[in-house]
Every structure is written in structure tokens, then in C-alpha cells.
C-alpha positions in Angstrom: 126.5 -56.4 173.2 125.1 -59.9 173.3 126.4 -62.8 171.1 122.9 -64.0 170.5 122.5 -65.1 166.9 120.9 -62.5 164.6 117.9 -63.1 162.5 118.8 -64.4 159.0 117.1 -62.8 156.0 115.8 -65.8 154.1 114.3 -63.9 151.1 116.6 -62.7 148.4 116.9 -59.0 149.3 116.7 -56.6 146.3 119.3 -54.2 147.9 121.7 -57.1 148.5 121.3 -58.1 144.8 121.9 -54.5 143.9 125.4 -54.7 145.2 126.1 -58.3 144.3 126.2 -59.3 148.0 124.6 -62.2 149.7 121.7 -61.3 152.1 122.9 -60.0 155.4 122.3 -61.2 158.9 120.5 -58.3 160.7 119.9 -57.9 164.4 116.3 -57.5 165.6 115.0 -53.9 165.5 112.8 -51.7 167.5 111.3 -49.1 165.1 110.3 -45.9 166.9 107.8 -44.0 164.6 107.4 -40.3 165.5 104.4 -38.6 163.9 102.7 -42.0 163.7 99.2 -40.5 163.2 100.3 -38.1 160.4 99.5 -38.2 156.7 102.8 -39.7 155.6 102.5 -42.4 158.3 99.0 -43.3 157.2 99.7 -43.4 153.4 103.2 -44.9 153.3 104.9 -45.8 156.5 102.3 -48.0 158.2 101.4 -49.9 155.0 105.1 -50.3 154.3 106.1 -51.5 157.8 103.2 -53.9 157.7 104.5 -55.5 154.5 108.2 -55.5 155.7 107.3 -57.1 159.0 105.3 -59.8 157.3 108.0 -60.5 154.7 111.3 -62.3 155.2 113.2 -59.2 154.2 113.6 -57.8 157.7 114.7 -59.2 161.0 112.2 -59.5 163.9 110.8 -56.1 164.6 108.7 -54.3 167.2 107.2 -50.9 166.6 106.8 -48.1 169.1 104.5 -45.4 167.7 104.3 -41.9 169.2 102.5 -38.7 168.2 100.6 -35.8 169.6 97.3 -37.6 169.6 96.1 -38.9 173.0 95.2 -42.6 172.4 96.2 -46.0 173.8 97.8 -48.9 172.0 94.5 -50.5 171.1 93.2 -47.3 169.6 96.3 -46.9 167.6 96.1 -50.5 166.3 92.6 -49.7 165.0 94.0 -46.5 163.4 96.8 -48.4 161.7 94.5 -51.1 160.5 92.3 -48.5 158.8 95.4 -46.9 157.2 96.6 -50.2 155.8 93.2 -51.2 154.5 92.9 -47.8 152.7 96.4 -47.3 151.3 98.3 -50.7 151.1 98.8 -52.0 147.6 99.0 -55.5 148.9 96.1 -57.5 150.3 96.3 -58.3 154.0 94.1 -60.9 155.6 93.0 -60.7 159.2 95.3 -63.5 160.4 98.4 -61.7 159.1 97.1 -58.4 160.5 96.7 -59.9 163.9 100.3 -61.0 163.9 101.5 -57.5 162.9 99.1 -55.8 165.4 100.9 -57.6 168.3 104.1 -55.8 167.3 102.5 -52.3 167.7 102.4 -50.3 170.9 101.7 -46.6 171.3 102.9 -43.9 173.6 101.5 -40.3 173.4 104.3 -37.8 173.0 102.9 -35.9 176.0 103.9 -38.8 178.2 107.5 -37.6 178.0 110.9 -39.2 177.5 110.6 -41.7 180.4 107.4 -43.3 179.0 109.0 -43.5 175.6 112.1 -45.1 177.0 110.0 -47.6 179.0 108.0 -48.6 175.8 111.2 -49.2 173.9 112.6 -51.3 176.7 109.5 -53.4 176.7 109.7 -53.8 172.9 113.4 -54.9 173.2 112.5 -57.4 175.9 109.8 -58.8 173.5 112.6 -59.3 171.0 114.7 -61.2 173.5 116.9 -58.3 174.7 120.6 -58.4 174.0 121.6 -57.5 170.4 118.6 -55.3 169.5 119.0 -52.2 167.4 116.8 -49.1 167.2 115.6 -47.2 164.2 113.9 -43.9 164.8 111.8 -42.5 162.0 111.1 -38.8 162.4 107.9 -38.3 160.3 107.4 -34.8 161.8 107.5 -31.3 160.4 111.0 -29.8 160.1 110.4 -27.4 162.9 109.8 -30.3 165.3 112.7 -32.5 164.3 115.2 -31.0 166.8 112.8 -31.4 169.7 112.4 -35.1 168.8 116.2 -35.5 168.6 116.6 -34.0 172.0 113.8 -36.2 173.3 115.7 -39.3 172.1 118.7 -38.0 173.9 116.8 -37.4 177.1 115.2 -40.9 176.8 118.6 -42.5 176.5 117.7 -44.0 173.1 120.8 -42.8 171.1 123.0 -45.9 171.6 122.6 -48.7 169.1 120.3 -46.5 167.0 119.9 -44.9 163.6 117.6 -42.0 162.8 115.7 -41.3 159.6 115.0 -37.6 159.0 112.3 -36.2 156.6 112.8 -33.3 154.3 113.3 -30.4 154.0 116.5 -30.4 156.0 116.8 -26.7 156.8 115.4 -23.8 154.8 118.6 -22.1 153.8 122.4 -22.5 154.3 122.4 -21.0 157.8 119.6 -23.1 159.1 121.0 -26.3 157.5 124.4 -25.7 159.2 122.8 -25.0 162.5 120.5 -28.1 162.3 123.4 -30.3 161.3 125.5 -29.0 164.2 122.7 -29.6 166.7 121.8 -33.0 165.4 125.5 -34.0 165.4 125.5 -33.0 169.1 123.4 -36.1 169.7 124.0 -38.5 166.7 127.1 -39.2 164.7 126.8 -38.6 160.9 126.9 -42.4 160.3 123.7 -42.7 162.4 121.8 -40.1 160.4 119.7 -41.0 157.3 118.2 -37.9 155.5 115.5 -39.5 153.4 114.5 -38.7 149.8 111.9 -41.2 148.7 112.5 -40.4 145.0 115.9 -42.2 145.2 114.2 -45.3 146.6 112.3 -45.8 143.4 113.4 -48.7 141.2 113.7 -46.4 138.1 116.0 -43.9 139.9 118.5 -46.7 140.7 118.1 -48.1 137.2 120.0 -44.9 136.1 123.1 -46.3 137.8 122.6 -49.7 136.1 122.1 -48.1 132.6 125.1 -45.9 132.9 127.7 -48.1 134.5 126.7 -51.7 133.5 126.5 -51.1 129.8 129.1 -50.2 127.3 126.4 -48.6 125.1 125.5 -45.6 127.2 128.4 -44.4 129.4 130.7 -43.5 126.4 128.1 -41.0 125.2 127.0 -39.7 128.6 128.7 -36.3 128.3 128.7 -32.9 126.7 129.8 -34.2 123.3 126.7 -36.2 122.8 124.0 -34.9 125.2 122.3 -31.6 124.3 120.3 -31.0 127.4 118.5 -32.9 130.3 115.1 -32.4 131.8 113.9 -33.5 135.2 110.2 -32.9 135.2 107.9 -33.8 138.2 104.5 -32.1 137.9 101.8 -33.0 140.4 98.1 -32.9 140.0 97.5 -32.7 143.7 97.1 -29.4 145.5 98.0 -28.6 149.1 96.3 -31.6 150.6 95.7 -29.9 154.0 99.4 -28.8 154.2 98.9 -25.1 153.9 100.8 -24.3 157.1 103.8 -26.3 155.9 103.6 -25.1 152.3 103.3 -21.4 153.0 106.7 -21.2 154.6 108.3 -23.8 152.3 107.2 -23.5 148.7 108.0 -25.6 145.7 111.7 -25.0 145.6 112.5 -25.9 149.2 109.9 -28.7 149.3 110.9 -30.4 146.0 113.9 -29.1 144.2 116.6 -29.2 147.0 115.4 -32.4 148.5 114.2 -34.4 145.4 115.1 -33.0 141.9 118.7 -32.1 142.7 119.2 -35.6 144.3 117.9 -37.3 141.1 120.1 -34.9 139.1 123.1 -36.2 141.0 122.5 -39.8 139.9 122.3 -38.6 136.3 125.4 -36.4 136.4 127.8 -38.2 138.8 131.1 -39.7 137.7 131.6 -43.5 138.0 132.1 -44.4 141.6 135.2 -46.4 142.5 132.8 -49.1 143.8 129.1 -49.7 144.0 129.0 -49.0 147.7 127.6 -46.2 149.9 130.7 -44.1 150.6 131.9 -44.1 147.0 128.5 -43.2 145.6 127.9 -40.5 148.2 131.2 -38.9 147.4 130.4 -38.8 143.7 127.0 -37.2 144.4 128.7 -34.6 146.6 131.1 -33.8 143.8 128.1 -33.0 141.6 126.7 -30.7 144.3 130.0 -28.9 144.6 130.2 -28.4 140.9 126.7 -27.0 140.6 126.8 -23.3 139.7 124.7 -20.9 141.9 121.1 -20.8 140.9 120.6 -17.4 139.2 117.1 -15.8 139.6 117.1 -14.8 135.9 117.1 -18.5 135.0 114.1 -19.3 137.3 110.4 -19.1 136.7 108.2 -19.1 139.9 104.5 -19.6 139.6 101.4 -19.7 141.8 98.2 -21.4 140.7 95.1 -19.2 140.6 93.1 -19.8 143.7 96.0 -20.6 145.9 95.6 -17.5 148.0 92.0 -18.5 148.7 93.0 -21.8 150.3 92.5 -22.2 154.1 95.6 -21.2 156.0 97.2 -19.2 153.1 98.1 -15.5 153.3 95.8 -13.5 151.0 98.9 -11.7 149.7 101.2 -14.8 149.6 104.2 -14.8 147.4 104.9 -18.5 148.0 105.5 -20.4 144.7 103.5 -23.5 144.0 105.4 -24.0 140.8 109.1 -23.6 139.8 111.1 -24.2 136.7 114.8 -23.5 136.5 117.9 -24.0 134.5 120.9 -25.4 136.3 124.5 -26.0 135.2 127.1 -28.4 136.5 130.5 -26.8 135.9 132.8 -29.8 135.3 134.6 -31.4 132.4 131.7 -33.9 131.6 128.8 -31.4 131.7 130.3 -28.0 130.7 127.7 -26.2 128.6 124.9 -28.8 129.1 121.8 -27.2 130.7 119.7 -29.1 133.2 116.1 -28.0 133.2 114.1 -28.8 136.3 110.3 -28.3 136.7 107.8 -29.2 139.4 104.5 -27.7 140.7 101.1 -28.3 142.3 97.7 -28.5 140.5 99.3 -29.2 137.1 97.9 -31.0 134.1 99.3 -34.4 134.9 101.2 -36.2 137.7 104.4 -37.4 136.1 108.0 -38.2 137.2 110.2 -38.0 134.1 114.0 -37.8 133.5 114.6 -37.0 129.8 118.1 -37.2 128.2 118.1 -35.3 124.9 120.9 -36.3 122.6 122.5 -34.0 120.0 121.0 -34.2 116.6 122.8 -35.9 113.7 123.7 -34.0 110.6 120.7 -34.0 108.2 122.3 -33.1 104.9 122.1 -36.6 103.4 118.3 -36.8 103.8 116.0 -35.3 101.2 113.7 -32.4 102.0 110.4 -33.6 103.6 111.9 -36.9 104.9 110.8 -36.0 108.4 114.2 -36.2 110.1 114.5 -33.9 113.0 110.9 -32.8 112.8 109.9 -34.5 116.1 112.8 -33.4 118.2 116.1 -35.1 119.1 116.6 -38.7 120.2 115.7 -39.1 123.9 116.4 -41.6 126.6 113.5 -41.3 129.1 113.3 -42.7 132.6 109.8 -42.8 134.2 110.2 -42.7 138.0 106.6 -43.8 138.6 105.8 -47.1 140.2 106.0 -49.1 136.9 109.6 -48.0 136.4 109.7 -47.6 132.7 112.6 -46.7 130.3 112.2 -45.6 126.7 114.8 -44.9 124.0 113.3 -42.9 121.1 115.0 -42.6 117.7 114.3 -42.0 114.0 113.7 -45.0 111.7 112.4 -45.4 108.1 108.7 -45.7 107.5 107.8 -48.8 105.6 107.1 -48.2 101.9 108.6 -46.4 98.9 110.9 -43.3 99.4 112.8 -42.1 102.4 110.2 -41.1 105.0 111.2 -41.2 108.7 109.1 -41.6 111.8 110.0 -41.3 115.5 110.2 -44.9 116.9 110.9 -46.1 120.4 112.1 -49.1 122.4 110.5 -49.4 125.8 111.0 -51.4 128.9 109.0 -51.7 132.1 110.0 -53.5 135.3 106.5 -55.1 135.2 107.5 -56.9 132.0 110.1 -58.9 133.9 109.8 -62.1 135.9 111.1 -60.2 139.0 108.2 -57.6 139.0 107.1 -59.1 142.3 110.4 -58.2 144.0 109.8 -54.4 143.6 109.7 -52.6 146.9 107.8 -49.4 147.4 110.3 -46.5 147.9 109.8 -46.1 151.6 110.0 -49.8 152.2 113.4 -50.0 150.4 114.7 -47.0 152.3 113.6 -48.2 155.7 115.3 -51.5 154.9 118.5 -49.8 153.8 118.6 -47.7 157.0 118.3 -50.9 159.1 121.3 -52.2 157.1 123.2 -48.9 157.7 123.4 -48.4 153.9 123.7 -44.6 153.1 123.7 -45.0 149.3 120.2 -43.5 148.7 120.5 -40.9 151.5 121.9 -37.4 151.6 125.0 -36.4 153.6 125.4 -33.2 155.7 128.0 -32.0 153.2 125.7 -32.6 150.3 122.7 -30.8 151.8 124.8 -27.8 152.8 126.3 -27.6 149.3 122.9 -27.4 147.8 121.7 -24.7 150.1 124.8 -22.7 149.4 124.2 -22.8 145.7 120.5 -21.9 146.3 121.2 -18.6 148.2 121.2 -16.2 145.2 117.6 -17.4 144.4 116.5 -17.4 148.1 117.8 -13.9 148.6 116.3 -12.4 145.4 113.5 -14.6 144.1 111.7 -13.4 141.0 108.0 -12.6 141.5 105.5 -15.4 141.1 103.5 -15.6 137.9 99.9 -16.9 138.0 99.0 -20.1 136.2 95.7 -21.9 135.6 95.1 -25.1 137.6 95.3 -28.0 135.2 97.9 -26.3 133.0 101.7 -26.9 132.6 102.7 -23.7 134.4 103.2 -20.0 133.5 103.9 -19.2 129.8 107.4 -18.0 130.8 108.6 -21.6 131.0 108.8 -21.7 127.2 111.2 -18.7 127.1 113.3 -20.4 129.9 113.9 -23.5 127.9 114.1 -22.0 124.3 115.3 -23.0 121.8 114.4 -26.4 123.3 110.9 -27.6 124.2 109.5 -29.4 127.3 109.0 -33.1 126.8 105.8 -33.0 128.8 103.2 -33.4 127.6 104.6 -36.3 125.7 104.6 -36.4 121.9 103.8 -40.1 122.2 102.3 -42.4 124.9 103.9 -45.3 126.8 102.9 -48.7 125.3 100.8 -50.8 127.7 101.8 -54.4 128.3 100.3 -56.8 125.9 98.4 -59.7 127.2 
């Protein structure tokens, strides 16, 4: 390895601030983007890489893109420009684009490992050679992941590298174990970053801050004060040209194992010994080990009416486009507290909500008709959408004579702060963390295998799918699942908009 000086990150890095560290000195990176012409690349990765490369957050980078499409580097630059123009949330002028475009080169996957290796070598030389690291992003279907890993081995691109792998990681316990074993035959676990973009969101990480930085919440974060927890992520979108993927995956494998359970771990974990990757990963894995097996009788599977008529879908398909379930974490903190998880396609709204319902206070002192308890329990709500909102709802006295109570709320949004401009999009943050080698927001092999193990009762004996109308909140059976509680969505109140 060369002793050449590494690029210094001059901009205050949000991840560094998260752990109370000074910004790090990172080596230059070659980013190898597999599946570079796919939907995820167009919508998220290319706009995100464009921003990161133009900011002072990252070291010097060069990007080698590869995919099944037969095109040259100039054609790919045009493709990338169109993607950034369409999907980037930040304006980009032609001068800045010209600077970024020079960092892009394209190699069709059909050219083989030798051509890919040569392109990476040229990119490393453009960065000055020496102390250059490699970050491989596998934006490919799960069935293609192992072939890409083997291609990296054959191309000699394992040394000085890290690899980001997209979900789902396996489809059951056996496949997850085999995939881990095969990937570990090429990469060490410390080189592997299994991505969940939900944990890259500002609001998801705010859960850790709320719990462990404040004396107000952590003392009541347990079975004595919390009645139940909801993690609710409905989607308005349908298949979006992903029928071939979705037919063999379904809502549970696509969303619950890889997203909702990961968010649940942040809510349920014990305080880590330090706010650093290994300690946090261990506490998340303890949650997964404590998760009771998912019982089919506590699951509602649904399929929106018209799904079987979609192109590429089996006319007799039993794939669920919706799932709601009750989970339990069998440890001292959470014994007896149900976790209700729901997600689905073609639903009434697109939301990303974590709702902590506190146990209700005794009501005997309040007169009949006062309104106490009529609007449900007190809630702490985290909105994982881009505005990163948090709300605490509670009962308070209505102004005027007598004792009439209304449900009130205190609300916070990241956009209300002077640091709103520091917020990174989830994929941007996670790519930056992978460059740094920070595993905090990624899943370990042990964690993913634990989740598949607890999922096996459901996978082996799934209940039949129930039809639901597109634009609804799912099959009617979801209300029996959560009784005597009620789903928070749709909300009983709206978020306040920022006042001018």
C-alpha cells in the first residue's frame, strides 16, 4: 500500500457528527456499479453518486459502470445525465455535470472479467494509483448476485474492496446460509455491506438519539409503559415493471425481512456499550435472536384485485402484495408487548410510520364525558419520510369552563432546524458509510439468518391470500389481527406544515 496522502473530507460529515468524531481521512475510491442501467440506479444511485462526487463529503472517486446493456461510455454518460435530470432533488448545472461525467466509464458485462479489470485499473490510474480503494455496488436481482461476486473474484477485484449487496438476501433460511457461505468464499464478512435503505433515513437514526440521549424516554421504553408498537409502511405504487421479481418474492420477503424487521431492531434494541458499529450490530442481533417464530395464525396476507391481470403474473398466483403480522420479542424488556407490522402495494397512501402506543392512565378522576381516552392512547410517532418528522401526542385540557380534554401534539421536523441542508438521501448516506467501513446501518450474516429462521413457520405454511381493493388499507381481516387496538393509519390528525 502506498503512503500517498489521503483526501481530506473538508465538509462536516453527518455520519462523523453522529458518532462525535472528527471527519475522517479517506482514500480515493473506484466505485464499480453493477446493474448501472437498472431502475434503482436511475432513480437513486446515479443522482446520489453525482451529488456525493460534487460535494466535499467523499474523497476523489472514479465510477466504473457495468450492465447487460451494450453501450459505450459516451452513451452511458448520456443515460446518466437523463437519470440525474429526471430524478435528482438537487439542481445540477452543465459545468458541474461535465466534471462528474469525466469520472464515468462504462463496460458491458458481456465483455467479461478482463475488460472490467482493465477499466478499474484505468480508473485507479486516473486517481493517481497507490492507495486507492474499491467499492462494488451490486444493484442486481438476487439471483444474479453470486455471479457478480464470482466475476469480481475472476477479475482480481477483491483486494482493497468492499461490496454492497441489495435485498433480499436469500429467500429462506437454507438459501441465506448457502449465499452467505458462497459470498464468504470470496469476501470476508467485514467487506460485505447488506443494504437496507430504510435505516439510512434520518428519522430511523433519530430513534437512537431519542432513546439513548434523553432521560425522558429511555426509562419508559419497556413493557411497563408501552402497550404496543406499530411499524406501518403502505405503498401507493404497484409493481412498477417488477412482476418477474415480485412473483417469486412477495411482500414478506421483499419488505418485512429486509426493511420492517430492521427498523424494529432499532426500536427494540438494548442500549449498546458504545455508539459504534460492532456494539450496535450486536444489540440488533440480540433482538433478532429474541424474536419468536412468526406464526401463520398471526399473519394476514393479501393480494390487490387486478394483480393477477398484470403482465408477467401467473393468473392463479398466490403471491401476497400485502402483509400484516403480529410479532413478539421474547426478552425482559418486551415480554407481552405486541409489534404490529404492515406493508403492501396499491394502498390508500404512501407512508412510513413507527408508532409507539403508551399504556393509558387511570381515568377514574375525570368526570364522564371529559373526553379522556376517547381518541386512543398517547403516541410517539416517527415519520420515516424525507422530512423526518417526530410527534408526541397526549391529552390536554380544552380552554374554557369545565374539564373537557382534547388530543394535542408536539411535533418536530428536521426541516425546521438550521441543519436541514445537511440531510443526506438514504442511499447517499449508506454509500458514504460503506466507503468508511461503517457497518452500523447494515445487516450481518448472523442477523439475516436469524430472521429467516424465525420466518420459516410462515414460509412453510402461509395462510391464503385475501383480496383487497386497490386504494384501500388492506383486507378487512387486519382489524381482527390488531384488536382490541386500532391501526394508526389513516391518522386521526394531520402533520402540521411549517409556518412561514
